[in-house]
C-alpha positions in Angstrom: 128.4 75.5 193.6 125.7 72.7 195.8 124.6 71.2 192.9 121.1 71.5 193.6 121.6 75.5 193.9 123.0 75.1 190.2 119.7 73.2 189.0 117.8 76.4 191.1 119.4 79.4 189.0 119.6 76.6 185.6 116.0 77.5 186.0 115.3 74.0 185.5 112.0 72.4 186.7 113.0 69.5 189.4 110.6 66.7 190.9 110.3 65.6 194.3 108.8 62.5 195.3 105.6 61.3 196.8 104.5 60.4 200.7 106.4 57.8 202.8 104.5 56.8 205.8 101.5 55.5 203.2 102.7 54.0 201.0 105.2 52.0 204.0 101.8 51.1 205.3 100.9 49.9 202.5 104.2 47.6 202.6 103.0 46.6 206.1 103.7 49.4 208.6 101.5 49.6 211.6 99.3 52.5 212.5 100.9 53.8 215.1 104.8 52.4 214.7 107.2 55.3 214.0 108.3 55.0 210.7 111.9 55.8 211.5 112.5 52.0 213.5 112.1 50.6 209.6 115.7 52.7 208.5 117.4 50.2 211.2 114.6 46.8 211.0 113.2 47.1 207.9 115.8 48.8 205.7 115.0 46.8 202.3 111.0 48.5 202.4 112.3 51.8 202.5 115.2 51.6 199.9 112.7 49.8 198.0 110.6 52.7 198.0 112.9 55.1 197.5 114.2 53.0 194.0 110.6 53.1 192.6 110.7 57.6 193.7 114.2 57.0 191.5 112.7 54.5 188.5 109.7 57.5 188.5 111.9 60.2 187.8 112.1 62.3 190.8 114.6 64.1 190.5 114.7 64.9 194.6 113.5 61.8 197.2 114.1 62.4 200.4 114.8 60.6 203.7 112.8 58.4 205.9 113.7 60.7 208.9 110.6 63.0 209.2 110.0 62.4 213.1 114.0 61.5 213.3 114.4 64.0 215.7 114.9 62.5 219.5 111.9 64.2 221.3 109.8 62.9 219.2 112.0 59.0 218.5 111.6 59.2 222.8 109.2 56.0 222.8 110.7 54.8 219.4 112.5 51.4 219.6 115.8 52.9 218.7 115.2 56.1 220.0 118.3 56.4 221.3 120.1 56.1 218.1 118.8 59.4 216.7 122.4 60.2 215.1 123.2 57.1 213.4 119.4 56.1 212.3 119.5 59.4 210.8 122.9 59.5 208.8 121.9 55.6 207.9 118.8 56.8 206.1 120.7 59.1 204.5 123.2 56.6 202.9 119.7 54.4 202.5 118.2 56.8 200.2 121.4 58.2 198.4 122.3 54.2 197.7 118.0 54.5 195.9 119.9 57.8 194.3 123.2 56.5 192.3 120.5 54.7 190.4 119.8 57.2 188.2 123.0 60.4 187.1 121.5 63.8 189.0 119.0 62.4 191.6 119.5 64.5 194.5 118.6 63.8 198.3 116.6 65.7 200.7 117.2 65.2 204.8 113.2 65.5 206.3 113.1 67.4 208.4 109.4 67.5 211.0 108.1 69.0 213.7 109.2 68.1 216.5 105.2 66.9 217.8 105.6 69.1 220.9 105.3 72.9 221.2 107.7 75.7 222.4 107.0 77.2 225.2 104.8 78.5 226.1 102.5 76.8 224.5 104.1 73.3 225.5 107.7 71.6 227.3 110.2 72.2 224.7 112.3 75.5 224.7 113.8 77.5 221.8 116.8 76.6 222.1 116.3 72.6 223.3 114.2 72.5 219.5 117.5 74.5 218.4 119.8 71.6 219.7 117.5 68.8 218.6 117.3 70.0 215.0 121.7 70.3 214.5 121.9 67.2 215.9 119.4 65.5 213.4 121.0 68.5 210.4 124.5 67.2 211.4 123.8 63.4 211.4 121.9 63.9 207.8 125.0 65.7 206.5 127.1 63.0 207.4 125.3 60.8 205.4 125.3 62.8 202.6 122.8 64.5 201.8 122.3 67.3 199.0 120.2 69.8 200.9 117.9 69.5 204.0 113.9 69.7 203.9 111.9 71.9 206.7 109.1 70.3 206.0 104.8 70.3 207.3 105.9 72.8 210.2 102.7 75.4 211.5 104.7 77.5 214.0 107.0 80.6 213.4 109.2 79.7 216.1 109.8 76.2 215.6 110.9 76.6 212.2 113.1 78.5 213.1 114.5 76.6 215.3 115.0 74.0 212.9 116.9 76.6 210.4 119.5 77.8 212.9 120.0 74.6 214.2 120.5 73.7 210.4 122.7 76.7 209.9 124.9 75.8 213.1 126.5 72.4 211.3 125.5 72.3 207.7 126.2 74.8 204.5 123.7 72.5 203.1 120.6 74.4 201.3 117.7 75.1 203.6 114.4 74.4 201.8 111.7 75.4 204.4 107.8 73.9 203.5 104.8 74.8 205.5 101.2 73.1 206.1 98.3 74.8 205.6 96.1 73.0 206.9 93.1 75.6 207.8 92.7 77.1 204.0 95.5 79.6 204.1 96.9 79.7 207.3 98.5 77.1 209.5 97.5 75.2 212.6 98.9 78.4 214.8 97.6 81.1 212.1 100.7 81.6 209.8 99.7 82.7 206.6 102.1 82.4 203.2 103.2 85.9 203.7 105.0 85.1 207.2 106.7 82.2 205.8 108.1 83.5 202.5 109.0 87.2 203.8 110.6 85.7 207.2 112.8 82.6 205.4 114.2 84.7 202.4 115.3 87.4 204.9 116.9 84.3 206.9 118.5 83.0 203.7 116.4 79.9 202.5 117.2 78.6 198.9 113.8 77.8 198.6 110.4 78.3 199.9 107.0 76.5 199.9 104.1 74.4 201.0 103.6 70.6 201.6 100.6 68.3 202.9 97.7 70.6 203.8 93.9 69.5 202.5 93.5 69.7 199.0 95.1 70.6 195.6 92.7 73.4 195.3 93.6 74.6 198.2 97.8 74.4 197.6 97.0 76.2 194.0 95.6 79.0 196.7 98.5 78.9 198.5 101.2 79.4 195.5 99.0 82.3 194.3 99.3 83.7 198.0 103.2 83.4 197.9 104.0 84.9 194.3 101.1 87.4 195.6 103.8 89.1 197.6 106.1 89.7 194.5 108.9 88.0 196.4 112.1 86.2 194.5 112.7 83.0 195.4 111.8 79.8 194.0 109.1 77.9 194.9 108.0 74.6 196.0 104.5 72.7 196.3 104.3 68.5 197.6 100.6 68.5 198.4 98.3 65.5 199.2 96.3 63.6 196.8 93.5 65.2 198.0 91.6 64.4 201.5 91.6 61.5 202.6 89.1 59.0 203.6 88.6 56.0 206.1 87.3 53.3 204.4 86.7 49.9 206.3 89.5 50.6 208.6 92.0 51.7 205.6 92.8 55.0 204.7 92.3 56.5 200.8 93.1 59.0 198.9 91.0 59.6 196.1 93.2 61.7 193.7 94.3 59.9 190.7 98.0 60.7 189.0 97.0 62.2 186.3 94.2 64.9 188.6 97.5 65.2 190.3 99.7 65.9 187.2 97.2 68.3 185.5 97.7 70.5 188.9 101.4 70.4 188.7 101.3 72.1 185.6 99.1 74.5 187.1 101.7 75.0 189.4 104.6 75.6 187.6 102.3 78.0 185.5 101.8 79.9 188.7 105.9 79.6 189.4 106.8 76.7 191.2 110.1 75.4 190.6 110.2 71.7 192.4 106.7 69.5 192.5 106.4 66.3 193.9 103.4 64.8 195.9 102.5 64.0 200.4 100.8 61.9 202.3 98.7 59.4 199.8 100.9 59.9 196.8 102.7 56.9 195.2 105.2 56.0 192.4 102.4 56.2 190.0 101.6 59.6 190.6 105.1 61.3 190.1 105.7 59.7 186.7 102.6 61.0 186.1 103.8 64.4 187.3 106.9 63.4 185.9 105.5 62.9 182.6 103.0 66.4 182.4 105.8 68.8 183.7 109.5 67.7 182.1 
């Protein structure tokens, strides 16, 4: 049995990592740059961040591949090396995970950055194909699970899910971003997500990014209210960002994030972590609070 599924079945509370992009910006990633280019250009900085999350106590760390699909990498420096980049990102995360026994690697699969037809230029089959390419490379690189995260449209997430299933039998996490209260930008609600992906065979469903910690709590309650039995995942931002002197600042402290992580678990969440603005210090506080 896959070790991620095994640990979910055991009932263990798992802590995942924090943000990739906002932490790499602190390390020098310039605004507008493709984060994924650093897999080849500055692998040591990605590795340092992933090691920091392992040291903080993360049970799961994610690959630096959120935007690692071919359409999203079109204008990137390494846009013609998509397969190699995803595989290498998985290998880097695997290297960081080896610092502590039992740490698992999740392959991050974000949205394409363009809507599917009829609202955008990409067909369902095209989307399915590019997600399959990414999932296959991540699997080859050694990830333990795939994390289809920060999605907002069922059609695109379906394409990612089916694309991944077509090339690997790794367990799949489905995580939507609700930035309109308890709705995504396309009007999708938690009840839509949990019903759809329980049927399709996701091993865990949840939410990441979004707005406030309080709103994440409301989203979790809506998932729970369906009475559908499936593990839940919560990876909120460290609050709503604000711009100060041309820098983005997140105000939620590690201690506050840890308090909310405990609330999420009391509601039924099994995997907690952080998204934008969350640092290794936030993760360490969550670990201390929930383990």
